[in-house]
C-alpha positions in Angstrom: 21.1 -35.6 13.4 20.3 -33.1 10.7 16.6 -32.2 10.3 15.0 -31.8 6.9 13.3 -28.5 6.4 9.5 -28.5 6.7 7.1 -27.0 4.2 6.3 -24.3 6.7 9.9 -23.3 7.2 10.5 -23.3 3.5 7.5 -21.1 2.9 8.7 -18.7 5.6 12.2 -18.5 4.1 10.8 -17.9 0.6 8.5 -15.2 1.9 11.3 -13.5 3.8 13.5 -13.7 0.7 10.8 -12.3 -1.5 10.2 -9.4 0.9 13.9 -8.6 1.1 14.2 -8.7 -2.7 11.1 -6.5 -3.1 12.5 -3.9 -0.7 15.8 -3.8 -2.5 14.2 -3.2 -5.9 11.4 -1.0 -4.6 10.2 1.3 -6.1 10.3 0.1 -9.7 7.2 2.0 -10.8 5.4 5.2 -9.8 4.0 5.5 -6.3 0.5 6.9 -5.9 0.0 9.3 -2.9 -3.7 9.6 -2.3 -4.9 12.9 -0.7 -8.5 12.4 0.5 -9.5 16.0 -0.3 -9.9 18.2 -3.4 -6.9 20.1 -4.8 -5.9 23.3 -3.1 -6.5 22.4 0.5 -3.9 22.0 3.3 -3.4 18.2 2.8 -3.0 18.7 -0.9 -0.4 21.5 -0.3 1.6 19.4 2.1 1.5 16.4 -0.2 2.7 18.4 -3.3 5.3 20.0 -1.2 7.1 16.8 -0.2 6.7 14.7 -3.3 9.8 15.9 -5.3 12.2 15.5 -2.4 10.7 12.3 -1.2 10.8 10.7 -4.7 14.4 11.9 -5.1 15.4 10.2 -1.8 13.5 7.0 -2.9 15.0 7.0 -6.4 11.5 6.8 -7.9 8.4 8.8 -8.7 5.5 9.9 -6.4 2.3 11.2 -7.9 -0.4 12.9 -5.9 -4.0 11.6 -6.5 -6.9 13.6 -5.1 -9.9 11.5 -4.0 -12.1 13.7 -1.9 -15.4 12.8 -0.2 -16.9 11.6 3.1 -14.8 13.9 5.2 -11.6 12.3 4.0 -12.8 8.7 4.6 -13.3 7.8 0.9 -9.6 8.4 0.0 -8.2 6.8 3.1 -10.5 3.8 2.5 -9.0 3.4 -1.0 -5.5 3.2 0.6 -6.8 0.7 3.3 -8.2 -1.6 0.6 -5.3 -1.3 -1.9 -2.6 -3.9 -2.4 0.0 -3.8 0.4 2.9 -3.4 -2.0 4.0 0.2 -1.3 2.6 1.7 -4.5 -0.6 3.2 -3.0 -0.1 5.4 0.0 -2.1 8.1 1.7 -1.5 11.5 3.4 -4.1 12.6 5.8 -4.4 15.3 8.5 -5.3 14.9 12.2 -8.7 13.9 10.9 -7.2 10.4 10.8 -7.6 10.5 14.6 -10.9 12.4 14.6 -13.0 10.6 12.1 -13.5 7.3 14.0 -15.4 9.2 16.7 -17.2 11.5 14.2 -18.4 8.9 11.7 -21.1 6.3 12.8 -20.0 3.6 10.3 -16.4 3.8 9.3 -15.5 1.9 6.1 -12.1 0.9 7.6 -10.4 0.4 11.0 -7.9 3.1 11.4 -5.5 1.1 13.7 -5.9 -2.3 12.0 -6.1 -1.4 8.4 -3.4 1.3 8.1 0.3 1.2 8.7 1.7 4.7 9.6 4.9 5.5 7.7 5.8 8.8 9.4 4.8 12.3 10.4 5.2 15.0 7.8 4.6 18.4 9.4 2.4 20.5 11.7 0.6 23.7 10.9 -1.7 26.4 12.2 -5.1 27.5 10.9 -6.3 31.0 10.7 -9.8 32.4 11.2 -10.7 34.5 8.1 -13.8 36.4 7.2 -14.9 37.8 3.8 -14.9 41.6 3.5 -18.7 41.8 3.5 -18.7 40.9 7.2 -18.6 44.1 9.3 -16.5 42.6 12.1 -12.9 44.0 12.1 -11.5 42.0 15.0 -12.3 38.8 17.0 -14.3 40.5 19.8 -16.5 42.2 17.2 -17.1 39.0 15.4 -18.1 37.2 18.6 -20.4 40.0 19.5 -22.0 39.8 16.0 -22.4 36.1 16.3 -24.1 36.3 19.7 -26.4 39.1 18.5 -27.4 37.0 15.5 -27.3 33.3 16.6 -27.6 30.9 13.7 -27.6 33.5 11.0 -24.0 33.1 10.0 -22.1 30.2 8.5 -18.6 28.9 7.9 -17.2 26.7 5.2 -15.0 23.6 5.9 -13.1 21.1 3.9 -15.7 18.5 4.9 -17.0 16.9 8.1 -14.2 15.8 10.3 -11.6 18.0 8.5 -9.3 20.3 10.5 -11.4 23.2 9.2 -14.5 21.6 10.8 -12.9 20.7 14.1 -11.0 24.0 14.6 -14.3 25.8 14.0 -16.3 23.6 16.3 -13.8 24.1 19.0 -14.1 27.8 18.4 -17.9 27.6 18.7 -17.6 25.7 22.0 -15.1 28.1 23.6 -16.8 31.3 22.3 -20.3 30.1 23.1 -21.6 31.0 19.6 -23.8 29.3 17.0 -22.5 29.2 13.4 -23.9 26.9 10.7 -21.4 24.4 9.2 -21.3 24.2 5.4 -19.1 21.3 4.4 -17.2 21.2 1.1 -15.3 18.5 -0.7 -11.9 20.0 0.1 -10.4 23.2 1.6 -9.9 24.9 -1.8 -13.7 25.2 -2.6 -14.4 26.3 0.9 -11.8 29.1 0.6 -13.1 30.2 -2.8 -16.7 30.5 -1.4 -15.4 32.4 1.7 -13.7 34.9 -0.7 -16.9 35.3 -2.8 -19.1 35.7 0.3 -21.1 32.5 -0.2 -20.0 31.7 3.3 -19.1 34.2 6.0 -15.9 32.7 7.3 -13.6 29.7 7.5 -10.6 28.3 9.3 -8.1 27.3 6.6 -4.5 26.4 7.0 -2.2 29.5 7.0 -0.5 28.6 3.8 -3.8 28.4 1.9 -5.1 31.7 3.3 -1.9 33.7 3.1 -2.1 35.1 -0.4 -5.7 36.0 -0.1 -5.1 37.8 3.2 -2.1 39.6 1.7 -4.3 40.7 -1.3 -7.0 41.9 0.9 -9.6 39.5 -0.3 -9.9 38.0 3.2 -9.5 39.5 6.7 -7.6 37.5 9.2 -8.9 37.8 12.8 -6.7 35.3 14.6 -4.4 32.3 14.2 -5.3 29.1 16.0 -2.0 28.1 17.5 -0.3 29.0 20.8 2.0 31.6 19.1 1.8 34.1 16.3 3.0 33.0 12.9 6.0 34.6 11.2 3.9 34.7 8.1 1.3 36.9 9.7 3.1 38.6 12.6 0.5 41.3 12.9 -2.3 38.8 13.3 -2.9 37.8 17.0 -3.6 34.3 18.2 -7.2 33.7 18.9 -6.2 33.3 22.5 -4.6 36.7 22.5 -7.6 38.3 20.7 -10.1 37.3 23.4 -10.4 33.5 23.8 -7.5 32.4 26.1 -8.7 28.8 26.3 -8.6 28.3 22.6 -5.7 26.5 20.8 -5.7 24.3 17.7 -3.0 23.0 15.4 -3.1 20.2 12.8 -0.6 17.6 11.7 0.0 15.5 8.6 0.8 11.8 8.4 1.6 9.4 5.6 0.5 5.8 5.7 0.2 2.6 3.8 -2.1 -0.5 3.8 -1.6 -2.5 7.0 0.0 -5.6 5.5 2.8 -3.6 3.7 6.1 -5.3 4.4 8.1 -3.7 7.2 11.2 -3.4 4.9 9.1 -1.2 2.5 7.7 0.9 5.3 11.2 1.5 6.7 12.5 2.4 3.3 9.7 4.9 2.8 10.2 6.3 6.3 14.0 6.7 5.8 13.5 8.5 2.5 10.7 10.7 3.9 12.8 11.9 6.9 15.7 12.5 4.5 13.4 14.7 2.4 12.1 16.6 5.5 15.6 17.4 6.5 16.6 18.7 3.0 17.4 22.5 3.4 15.3 23.4 0.3 12.2 21.6 1.5 12.6 23.0 5.1 12.9 26.5 3.7 9.8 26.1 1.5 7.8 24.6 4.4 8.7 27.6 6.6 7.6 30.0 4.0 4.2 28.2 3.8 3.7 28.0 7.5 4.5 24.3 8.0 6.9 22.9 10.6 8.6 19.7 9.5 8.1 16.8 12.0 10.2 13.8 11.1 9.4 10.6 13.0 9.7 6.9 13.0 6.7 4.7 12.0 6.4 3.7 15.7 6.3 7.3 16.8 3.6 8.1 14.2 1.5 5.2 15.3 1.9 6.2 18.9 0.7 9.7 18.2 -2.4 8.3 16.4 -3.2 6.0 19.3 -2.8 8.8 21.9 -4.9 11.4 20.1 -7.8 9.2 19.1 -9.3 8.9 22.6 -8.7 12.7 23.2 -10.8 13.6 20.2 -13.4 11.0 21.1 -13.8 12.6 24.5 -14.2 16.1 23.0 -16.6 15.0 20.3 -18.8 13.2 22.8 -18.7 16.1 25.3 -19.6 18.8 22.7 -22.0 16.7 20.8 -20.3 17.4 17.5 -21.9 15.6 14.6 -20.8 14.9 11.0 -23.1 17.0 8.8 
């Protein structure tokens, strides 16, 4: 006996057909990639670096939209509350895993409201000071900070940013006191470090490199576990006197949680194709980024694994959002 289709089965079939059709025709208009910081910072650099190749692989257009504020939460919240159609996406740093433990009242639920598309890259930071500061190396800087506790400050891209967390980790390991001055993005923080409005900062290598090369900033140590080919004469912070210190950041792209899986998969396939393009790989290497292609599941797993690790560190160190 042949059963007649129920309204529920018809609705499911229509939804599946619509989703498939949508994925086949997607994208048919420009995609907005929201960066939750001001232009000029590490997230902005990473986003603008990938958009051309990613758009080419998708057969569409990807436009970067900077929406800074609230330590990156403002821009991410815009993505979380956008229509889940694949036309509003976000790119955020490791702050995506940090902010839930740093912010008392989050405007979104990181794991419930966002759908990871894939990892983009990893990158080191570098401790830089302006030329008005007398310290010529890391040991001299630490000695100065200990001799004048609370007198000196550092600029960051905002509370919860990688600038902030790499500096707070440095303070904890070195046992020093430095006042945190949060900005709405890495670009403004770097500008004020150069001008001397703040004494130091921990920008991503790519952002600091031209200013170090021009002599406007003095690099005292890179934050990762090995020296950078971009600054081969600059030691790691561990080498320079703090063997227990190590910090790197990563970049991830994501969509609103209810975005169809077929659209997420299409975005991920195109992203990985872009990250494997020789031209983009060469450009990333020149700017201090290491491409890290992944599946959506791998990106989500990394987020789930790192959130409790940062929660533990933030609680133990008493780190607060300024």
